[in-house]
C-alpha positions in Angstrom: -23.3 41.2 19.1 -21.2 41.7 22.3 -17.9 40.4 20.9 -16.3 43.0 18.5 -15.2 42.3 15.0 -11.5 42.2 15.8 -12.1 39.7 18.7 -14.3 37.6 16.5 -11.7 37.4 13.7 -9.0 36.6 16.2 -11.1 33.9 17.8 -12.0 32.3 14.4 -8.4 32.3 13.3 -7.2 30.9 16.6 -4.9 33.8 17.2 -6.3 34.5 20.6 -3.8 33.5 23.2 -6.7 32.5 25.5 -9.8 31.4 23.5 -11.2 30.2 26.8 -11.7 33.8 27.8 -14.1 34.4 24.9 -15.7 31.0 24.2 -18.0 29.3 26.7 -20.0 31.1 29.4 -18.9 34.4 30.8 -20.1 37.2 33.0 -20.8 40.4 30.9 -20.6 42.8 33.7 -22.3 44.1 36.8 -26.0 43.3 36.6 -25.7 42.7 32.8 -26.1 38.9 32.9 -24.0 36.4 31.0 -22.9 35.8 27.5 -22.4 32.3 25.9 -20.3 31.7 22.8 -19.8 28.5 20.9 -17.9 27.3 17.8 -19.7 24.6 15.8 -19.1 24.9 12.0 -21.6 22.1 11.2 -24.5 23.5 13.3 -27.6 25.2 12.0 -28.6 26.2 15.5 -26.9 26.1 18.9 -28.7 26.1 22.3 -27.1 26.6 25.7 -28.9 24.3 28.1 -29.0 24.9 31.9 -27.9 21.5 33.3 -30.0 21.7 36.4 -33.2 23.4 35.2 -33.2 22.2 31.6 -33.9 25.7 30.4 -32.6 26.4 26.9 -31.2 29.6 25.4 -30.9 30.0 21.6 -27.6 31.5 20.5 -27.4 33.6 17.4 -25.1 32.6 14.5 -23.0 35.7 14.0 -20.5 34.3 11.5 -21.0 31.7 8.7 -18.0 29.7 9.9 -20.1 28.6 12.8 -19.6 31.2 15.6 -22.6 31.5 17.9 -23.3 34.1 20.6 -26.2 34.7 22.9 -27.0 36.9 26.0 -28.5 35.4 29.1 -29.9 38.3 31.0 -31.8 36.4 33.7 -28.7 34.8 35.2 -25.9 36.7 37.0 -23.4 33.9 37.9 -22.0 30.8 36.2 -24.1 27.7 36.2 -23.6 24.1 35.0 -24.4 23.9 31.3 -24.0 22.0 28.0 -24.7 22.8 24.4 -27.3 21.3 22.0 -26.5 21.7 18.4 -28.9 21.0 15.5 -26.7 19.5 12.8 -28.4 18.3 9.6 -31.7 17.9 11.4 -30.0 15.8 14.1 -29.7 17.0 17.7 -26.2 16.7 19.2 -25.5 17.5 22.9 -21.9 18.3 23.9 -19.9 19.5 26.8 -18.1 22.8 26.2 -14.3 22.4 26.0 -14.0 26.0 27.1 -15.6 25.5 30.4 -12.5 23.9 32.0 -9.4 25.3 33.7 -6.0 24.3 32.2 -5.1 20.6 32.6 -1.5 21.6 32.9 -0.3 24.8 34.5 2.5 26.9 33.1 4.6 26.4 36.2 4.4 22.6 35.8 6.4 22.9 32.5 9.4 24.8 34.0 11.6 21.7 34.0 10.7 21.0 30.4 11.7 24.5 29.5 14.9 24.2 31.5 15.9 21.0 29.7 15.8 19.0 32.9 12.4 17.2 32.6 13.0 13.5 32.4 9.4 12.6 31.7 7.9 15.3 29.6 5.4 12.7 28.2 3.6 13.1 31.6 2.8 16.7 30.7 2.8 16.9 26.9 0.8 14.8 24.4 -2.7 13.6 24.7 -4.2 12.4 28.0 -7.4 10.4 28.3 -8.7 11.4 31.7 -11.8 12.1 33.8 -11.3 15.8 34.4 -13.6 17.4 36.9 -16.1 14.7 36.5 -16.1 14.7 32.7 -14.5 12.0 30.5 -12.4 13.4 27.7 -8.8 14.0 26.5 -6.5 16.8 27.4 -4.1 17.9 24.6 -0.8 19.8 25.3 1.7 20.7 22.6 4.8 22.9 22.5 4.6 25.5 19.7 5.9 28.8 21.1 6.0 30.8 17.9 2.8 29.6 16.4 0.1 32.2 15.7 -2.5 29.6 16.4 -2.9 25.9 17.1 -6.1 23.9 16.7 -6.6 20.3 17.6 -8.8 18.3 15.2 -9.7 14.7 15.0 -12.4 12.0 15.1 -13.9 13.7 18.1 -14.9 16.9 16.2 -15.3 15.5 12.7 -11.9 16.9 11.7 -13.2 20.4 11.7 -10.1 22.5 11.3 -11.3 25.6 13.3 -13.6 24.4 16.0 -11.0 23.7 18.8 -8.4 26.5 19.2 -6.0 25.9 22.0 -5.1 28.3 24.7 -1.6 29.5 25.3 0.1 28.5 28.6 2.2 31.6 28.6 6.0 31.6 28.8 6.2 27.8 28.5 5.4 28.1 24.8 2.8 25.3 25.1 -0.9 25.2 24.1 -3.6 23.3 25.9 -7.2 22.2 25.6 -9.4 19.6 27.3 -11.9 18.0 24.8 -14.9 16.4 26.5 -16.0 13.2 24.8 -12.7 12.5 23.0 -11.5 9.0 23.9 -8.9 6.4 23.5 -8.5 5.3 19.9 -9.5 8.6 18.4 -7.1 9.9 15.8 -6.0 13.5 15.8 -3.6 16.1 14.5 -2.6 19.7 15.3 -3.4 22.4 12.8 -0.6 24.9 13.3 -0.6 28.4 11.8 3.1 29.2 11.9 4.8 32.5 12.5 5.5 32.4 8.8 1.7 32.4 8.1 1.9 28.8 6.7 -0.7 26.3 7.8 0.6 22.9 8.7 -1.0 19.7 9.9 1.3 18.1 12.4 1.4 14.8 14.3 1.9 14.9 18.0 5.7 14.9 18.8 4.8 13.1 22.1 2.4 10.7 20.4 2.4 7.1 21.7 0.8 5.5 18.7 0.4 6.5 15.0 -1.7 5.3 12.1 -0.2 3.5 9.2 0.9 5.4 6.0 -0.4 7.1 3.9 -2.0 8.5 7.0 0.0 10.1 9.7 -2.4 11.0 12.5 -1.8 10.2 16.1 -4.0 7.9 18.2 -5.1 8.9 21.7 -3.5 6.2 23.8 -3.4 5.4 27.5 -0.6 7.0 29.5 -1.1 5.1 32.7 2.1 3.2 32.7 4.5 3.5 35.6 8.3 3.4 35.7 9.7 0.0 36.4 11.1 -0.4 39.9 14.9 -0.6 39.8 14.7 -2.9 42.9 13.2 -5.6 40.6 16.1 -5.4 38.2 18.8 -8.0 38.5 21.9 -6.3 39.7 24.6 -6.8 37.2 27.9 -5.1 36.4 27.6 -4.6 32.6 31.3 -4.4 32.1 32.0 -7.8 33.7 28.8 -9.6 32.7 28.6 -11.4 29.4 27.1 -9.3 26.7 26.5 -11.1 23.4 24.1 -9.2 21.2 22.0 -10.4 18.3 21.3 -7.4 16.1 18.2 -7.8 14.0 15.7 -6.0 11.7 12.2 -7.0 12.7 10.9 -6.6 9.1 13.3 -9.1 7.5 14.1 -11.8 10.1 11.3 -14.2 9.4 8.1 -14.0 7.4 4.6 -15.4 8.0 4.7 -17.7 4.9 0.9 -17.9 4.4 0.5 -14.1 4.3 4.0 -13.3 2.9 4.7 -10.6 5.5 7.1 -10.1 8.4 6.3 -11.7 11.7 4.2 -9.5 14.0 5.2 -8.6 17.5 3.0 -11.5 18.9 4.3 -14.0 16.3 7.9 -13.0 17.3 7.0 -13.9 20.9 6.7 -17.5 19.8 9.8 -17.6 17.6 12.4 -15.1 18.8 13.1 -15.9 22.5 13.5 -19.6 22.0 15.9 -19.0 19.1 18.0 -16.6 21.1 18.2 -19.0 24.0 19.2 -21.8 21.7 21.9 -19.6 20.2 23.1 -18.4 23.6 22.7 -14.7 23.0 22.3 -12.6 26.1 20.7 -9.7 24.4 18.8 -8.8 21.2 19.2 -5.4 19.6 16.4 -4.2 17.4 17.1 -1.8 14.6 15.0 1.3 15.3 11.4 0.5 16.2 10.4 4.1 16.8 7.7 5.1 14.3 9.0 5.9 10.8 7.3 6.5 7.5 9.9 5.3 5.0 10.5 1.5 5.2 13.8 1.6 3.3 15.3 3.8 6.0 15.2 0.7 8.3 13.8 2.9 11.0 16.6 5.4 11.0 14.4 8.3 9.9 12.2 8.6 12.9 9.0 10.7 13.1 7.5 9.2 16.3 10.2 9.2 19.0 7.8 7.9 21.7 5.9 5.2 19.7 6.7 1.7 18.4 6.1 1.4 14.7 2.7 0.2 13.6 4.2 -2.3 11.1 4.2 -5.3 13.5 1.3 -4.5 15.8 0.2 -2.3 18.6 2.4 -0.8 21.4 0.8 -3.2 23.9 1.9 -6.1 21.6 5.4 -4.7 21.5 5.4 -4.7 25.3 4.4 -8.4 25.2 7.4 -9.1 23.0 9.8 -7.3 25.3 8.4 -9.0 28.3 8.7 -12.4 26.6 12.4 -11.8 25.9 13.1 -10.7 29.4 11.2 -13.7 30.8 13.5 -15.9 28.7 16.6 -14.1 30.2 17.2 -12.0 27.0 17.8 -8.3 27.4 16.3 -6.0 24.7 18.4 -3.1 23.4 16.9 -0.5 21.1 18.6 1.4 18.4 17.9 5.0 19.4 18.3 7.9 16.9 18.9 11.3 18.4 21.4 12.3 15.7 18.9 13.5 13.1 15.3 13.4 11.9 13.5 13.5 8.5 12.1 16.6 6.9 8.6 15.2 6.4 6.1 18.1 6.5 3.8 16.4 9.0 6.4 15.8 11.7 9.0 17.9 13.6 10.3 20.0 10.7 9.4 23.7 11.1 6.9 22.7 13.6 5.6 26.2 14.5 6.8 28.0 11.4 10.3 28.2 12.9 13.1 25.6 13.1 11.8 24.6 16.5 13.6 21.3 16.9 16.3 21.8 14.4 18.8 24.6 13.6 17.7 27.4 11.2 21.1 27.6 9.5 21.6 24.5 7.2 25.3 24.6 8.1 24.2 23.5 11.5 20.8 22.0 10.9 21.0 19.7 7.9 22.8 16.5 6.9 23.0 16.9 3.2 24.3 13.4 2.7 21.2 11.9 4.4 18.7 14.7 3.5 17.8 14.9 7.2 17.7 17.6 9.9 19.9 17.9 13.0 18.5 18.5 16.4 19.3 21.8 18.1 20.9 20.3 21.2 21.5 23.7 22.7 17.7 24.2 23.1 16.6 23.1 26.5 13.2 21.8 25.4 14.8 19.7 22.7 17.0 18.0 25.3 13.9 17.3 27.4 12.1 15.9 24.4 15.0 13.6 23.4 16.0 12.3 26.8 12.3 12.0 27.7 11.8 9.7 24.7 14.5 7.3 26.0 13.2 7.4 29.5 9.7 6.7 28.1 10.9 3.5 26.4 12.4 2.4 29.7 9.3 3.3 31.8 6.8 2.0 29.3 8.4 -1.1 27.9 11.2 -2.0 30.3 13.9 -2.3 27.7 17.5 -3.1 28.8 19.5 -0.5 26.9 20.2 1.7 23.9 22.6 1.6 21.0 22.9 5.3 20.1 23.2 5.8 16.3 25.6 8.0 14.5 27.3 9.5 17.6 30.2 10.8 15.4 27.8 12.9 13.4 26.7 14.5 16.6 30.2 15.2 18.0 31.6 17.0 15.0 30.3 20.2 13.4 32.1 19.4 10.2 30.8 15.8 9.9 30.1 15.1 6.2 30.9 18.7 5.3 33.5 20.5 3.2 35.3 23.7 4.3 32.8 26.6 4.4 29.9 24.3 4.9 30.0 24.3 8.7 30.2 26.9 11.5 33.0 26.5 14.2 32.1 26.4 17.9 32.7 29.4 20.1 36.3 28.4 20.5 36.9 28.1 16.8 36.9 24.3 16.9 34.9 21.6 15.1 33.5 19.9 18.2 29.8 20.2 18.8 29.9 21.4 22.4 26.1 21.4 22.7 25.9 17.8 21.5 28.7 16.7 23.8 26.8 18.3 26.8 23.6 16.6 25.6 25.2 13.1 25.5 26.6 13.6 28.9 23.2 14.6 30.2 21.5 11.7 28.5 23.8 9.1 30.0 23.6 10.6 33.4 19.8 10.7 33.3 19.6 7.0 32.1 22.0 5.7 34.7 20.4 7.8 37.4 17.0 6.4 36.7 18.0 2.9 35.6 21.5 2.0 36.9 21.5 -1.4 35.1 20.5 -0.1 31.7 23.4 0.0 29.2 24.1 2.6 26.6 26.3 1.8 23.6 27.8 4.4 21.2 28.1 3.9 17.5 31.1 6.2 17.2 33.6 5.8 14.4 36.4 8.3 15.4 39.0 8.5 18.1 37.0 11.0 20.1 38.3 10.5 23.7 36.6 9.0 26.7 33.4 7.9 25.1 33.0 5.3 27.9 34.3 7.3 30.8 31.9 8.9 33.2 31.0 12.6 32.8 32.5 13.6 36.1 36.0 12.9 34.7 35.3 14.5 31.3 33.8 11.4 29.5 30.5 11.1 27.7 29.2 8.4 30.0 28.5 5.5 27.6 28.9 2.0 28.9 30.3 0.7 25.6 31.5 1.8 22.2 31.4 -0.1 18.9 35.0 -1.0 17.9 34.7 0.2 14.3 38.4 0.3 13.7 38.9 -3.3 14.7 36.0 -4.4 12.6 37.4 -2.7 9.4 41.0 -3.9 10.0 40.0 -7.5 10.6 37.6 -7.6 7.7 40.4 -6.2 5.5 42.6 -9.1 6.5 40.0 -11.7 5.8 39.1 -10.1 2.4 42.7 -10.6 1.3 43.7 -13.7 -0.6 45.7 -16.2 1.5 48.9 -15.7 -0.6 48.8 -12.0 0.3 47.7 -12.0 3.9 51.2 -11.8 5.3 51.4 -8.3 3.9 48.3 -7.2 5.9 49.0 -9.2 9.0 49.3 -6.1 11.2 45.5 -5.6 10.6 45.0 -8.4 13.0 47.1 -7.0 15.8 46.8 -3.3 15.6 43.6 -3.2 17.5 45.4 -4.5 20.6 47.2 -1.2 20.8 44.0 0.7 21.8 41.7 -2.2 22.8 41.6 -1.1 26.5 41.3 2.6 26.0 37.5 2.3 25.9 35.0 -0.4 26.8 34.5 -1.8 23.3 32.0 -4.0 21.7 33.4 -6.0 18.8 30.6 -5.7 16.2 29.8 -7.1 12.8 26.7 -5.0 12.1 24.0 -4.5 9.5 26.1 -1.7 7.9 28.7 -4.2 6.8 26.3 -6.5 4.8 24.3 -4.1 2.7 24.6 -1.5 -0.1 26.8 -3.6 -2.2 29.3 -4.6 0.5 28.3 -8.2 0.3 27.4 -10.7 3.1 29.9 -11.5 5.8 30.4 -14.9 4.2 31.2 -13.4 0.8 33.8 -11.0 2.3 36.1 -13.9 2.8 38.8 -13.7 0.1 38.5 -17.2 -1.3 36.7 -18.9 -4.2 35.2 -22.1 -2.8 32.1 -21.8 -0.6 33.5 -24.3 1.9 36.7 -22.3 2.2 34.8 -19.1 2.7 32.7 -20.6 5.5 35.8 -22.1 7.1 37.3 -18.5 7.1 34.0 -17.2 8.5 34.1 -19.7 11.3 37.6 -18.6 12.2 36.6 -14.9 12.0 33.7 -15.4 14.4 35.9 -17.4 16.8 38.4 -14.5 16.8 35.6 -12.0 17.4 34.3 -14.1 20.4 37.7 -14.7 22.0 39.0 -11.2 21.4 38.5 -8.8 24.4 35.3 -6.8 24.4 31.6 -7.5 24.2 30.0 -9.1 21.0 27.4 -8.0 18.4 26.5 -10.0 15.4 23.9 -9.1 12.7 21.2 -11.6 11.9 22.0 -14.1 9.1 25.7 -14.0 9.8 25.3 -16.8 12.3 24.6 -19.3 9.6 26.5 -17.8 6.7 23.9 -16.1 4.5 25.4 -15.7 1.0 23.4 -12.8 -0.3 23.7 -9.4 1.3 20.9 -8.2 3.6 17.6 -7.3 1.9 15.3 -5.3 4.2 12.2 -6.4 2.2 12.7 -10.1 2.4 13.4 -12.7 5.1 16.7 -14.3 5.8 17.7 -17.4 3.7 16.7 -19.9 6.5 16.7 -22.7 3.9 20.5 -22.7 4.0 20.3 -24.5 7.3 19.3 -27.6 5.3 23.0 -27.8 4.4 25.2 -29.2 7.1 28.0 -26.7 6.5 25.6 -23.8 7.3 24.0 -25.6 10.2 27.5 -26.3 11.5 28.3 -22.6 11.4 25.2 -21.8 13.3 26.1 -24.5 15.9 29.6 -22.9 16.2 28.1 -19.5 17.1 25.8 -21.2 19.6 28.7 -23.0 21.2 30.8 -19.8 21.3 28.0 -18.0 23.0 27.4 -20.7 25.6 31.1 -20.9 26.4 31.2 -17.1 26.6 28.2 -17.0 28.9 29.4 -19.7 31.2 33.1 -19.3 31.3 33.9 -16.4 33.6 37.3 -15.7 32.1 35.8 -14.5 28.9 33.4 -11.9 30.2 35.5 -10.9 33.2 38.5 -10.1 31.0 36.6 -8.2 28.3 37.9 -4.8 29.5 40.9 -5.8 31.6 44.2 -5.3 29.8 46.1 -7.2 32.4 44.0 -10.4 31.6 45.1 -10.4 28.0 48.6 -11.4 26.9 50.1 -12.3 23.6 51.7 -15.6 22.9 52.7 -14.7 19.3 51.6 -11.6 17.4 54.6 -11.5 15.0 54.0 -14.6 12.8 53.2 -12.8 9.6 54.8 -15.4 7.4 52.9 -18.3 9.1 49.7 -16.2 9.5 49.1 -17.5 13.0 48.0 -15.5 15.9 47.9 -16.7 19.5 47.1 -15.1 22.9 46.2 -15.9 26.5 43.1 -14.9 28.5 43.7 -15.1 32.2 41.0 -15.7 34.8 41.0 -15.2 38.5 42.6 -18.7 39.0 45.1 -20.7 36.9 42.4 -23.2 36.1 40.4 -20.5 34.4 43.1 -19.7 31.8 42.3 -19.9 28.1 44.7 -20.3 25.3 43.6 -19.2 21.8 45.6 -20.4 18.8 44.6 -19.1 15.3 45.8 -20.3 11.9 44.6 -18.1 9.1 46.8 -19.6 6.5 45.7 -22.2 3.9 48.0 -24.9 5.4 47.8 -27.0 8.5 50.1 -25.6 11.2 52.0 -27.7 13.7 54.2 -25.8 16.1 55.2 -25.1 19.6 53.2 -22.5 21.4 54.1 -20.7 24.6 51.9 -21.2 27.6 52.0 -19.7 31.1 51.1 -22.8 33.2 52.5 -26.3 33.3 50.1 -29.2 33.2 47.4 -30.7 30.9 45.5 -28.6 28.4 42.3 -29.6 26.6 40.7 -28.2 23.4 37.2 -27.0 24.3 36.4 -25.6 20.9 37.9 -26.2 17.4 36.3 -24.4 14.5 37.5 -27.2 12.2 35.5 -29.7 14.0 33.2 -32.0 12.0 30.3 -30.6 14.1 30.8 -27.2 12.6 31.2 -28.3 9.0 35.0 -28.6 9.2 37.5 -31.3 8.2 38.6 -32.4 11.6 42.2 -32.0 10.5 43.8 -30.7 13.7 44.2 -34.1 15.3 44.6 -34.6 19.1 42.7 -32.5 21.6 44.6 -33.0 24.9 48.2 -32.0 25.5 50.7 -31.7 28.3 53.1 -28.8 28.6 56.8 -29.1 28.5 59.1 -27.0 30.7 60.8 -25.0 28.0 60.2 -21.3 27.5 58.3 -20.3 24.4 57.2 -16.9 23.1 58.0 -15.2 26.5 56.1 -17.8 28.5 57.6 -20.3 31.0 56.2 -23.4 29.2 55.4 -24.7 25.8 52.7 -26.7 24.2 53.0 -28.7 20.9 49.9 -29.1 18.8 48.4 -28.5 15.4 45.8 -26.1 14.1 44.0 -26.8 10.9 44.0 -24.3 8.0 41.7 -21.4 8.5 40.7 -22.4 12.0 40.9 -21.4 15.6 41.4 -23.7 18.6 40.5 -22.7 22.2 42.3 -24.6 25.0 41.6 -24.7 28.7 44.0 -25.6 31.4 43.0 -28.8 33.2 42.5 -28.3 36.9 
């Protein structure tokens, strides 16, 4: 035996930093020939075969775990070879993984280590390639503190110890090329942590995962190329219409024959036509990154680079995205960099240390959610996270991201009591590392894809969320207007007789509406966990009255400055709150009052998409002017939206009381005005009580405007008027 006992034990345990220096074929020394070593736990015998001459050399089994060694004294230099193993009386020939130079060099990982690598998936993960004339798969994983890392999978019969990976030095990565491994093979990493605990881990950079209860990664092609930005339609997201349909893929519609959610390919047939009919410009998917726990709705991600298996393959997801884009519908993904679950097989304590998370639970754990917090100060973690977003853009061509739980990232004391968090270096509660990360994320996205939009779910008054980083902002394009949403819903939840007392909830949002680029959103969070459906939030007893209020609420949302987001089912007034395990109550559309609400949302969208005044003025404070924001007793609200020309002017009159309102309203221009939408119309399930729809101004000042208009607005309804050119 040439190898000594210490080396043998280190090689078998995988603790050798470079197993390639011991396994395979090596020169012994001057004029001493060669030595061959192989690991094959299932083999009874192993022969090294000279590839050119066919001569075979029998190796000696020097350890029962399948370590073989043999001297070749008649050869002095390396020669092409392969191994032949006798396994259970069967001959198996195989190419030696330890006869190859590294697929990735240490120096190629410098940007990953520096936190500046935008496409780490091109260097880490599994790569089906022809490497030096041999078909196989290269595996690269980041595990700097691990004592050993082995790859195991279908290609080696899931032998835990046969494929130790070599260290790539200061990068902290491990690498091996496995001849014969192929696309479709499942694999895991067997990591012996610095804490001496063995863990089986899925690939953090995996592109496809098997369904639970399994959690292995599939070898999957990585031959996709970034989309050319020159092919993208040049739009200014702040002035372009943005009406988003938020949906959960698992509970939108079911395949009735099989009683399951529609697949990606089935959604291709159903979703784009529906979105076009409804006039939405974008669809936002609740997280589709791979996740093990269905009831998390996708917010507990374990596969940041892979679409969930639940609805089909990654290629089929790409077909869905392409179908939406072909129909003119942008696809926004809910992206979750705020936390990750503590599942043993995923990122948690990946190499025996808190590699992706913080060690101290005061920094590294959300007790409320029982999830872990990324260590944004670690450069490789920033590369990993930003790389995942870039990968969704490169691979699938999505149109944007809604970033979940931004507030939890920005504040060290989020969800914590005194003594449960650690202040920053200045003694404050702001998470300086997360702030820097979000700026870097937005800069990277907009650098690579200028037309891709980013939306922050941020529920506090943290400043400059939607300002660029160079002026101190975070760089998001938009921010959900959570304050407006809660205030307005509080008003509508209130009984009509008491609404005068909470009238200011309707108007307060205008005081800060133009401090950020807001999206007015009624999201999934407002229709679950006992909060009731949007229709059932309306503070009235009769179903028809509640739907009348819902019509006026949605008309207010659509006419109020800011972009729009509406969760699925709200467009037709679903009564029950959202159930992630069952499809929406589509049967409600058999009732005219629900079909009417759906038509209203479609008409609002089509007007919003085609009338420039709406979208152009979304974020321009000088294009929004009150008519009357003080009529608490009458419960009316009215305002003007100006366009570039007088003929583009819109007048919005709202009556949220339970009585028809006839009054004089101020207007800025003389001439004829026509109602272009009335939520009380028979078409929408209303009573048609407002009366006439065309009016002419009179030259008497009203509400601070030079002219007046006299017309009626039915109870619980909104009328939108346009100046006749």
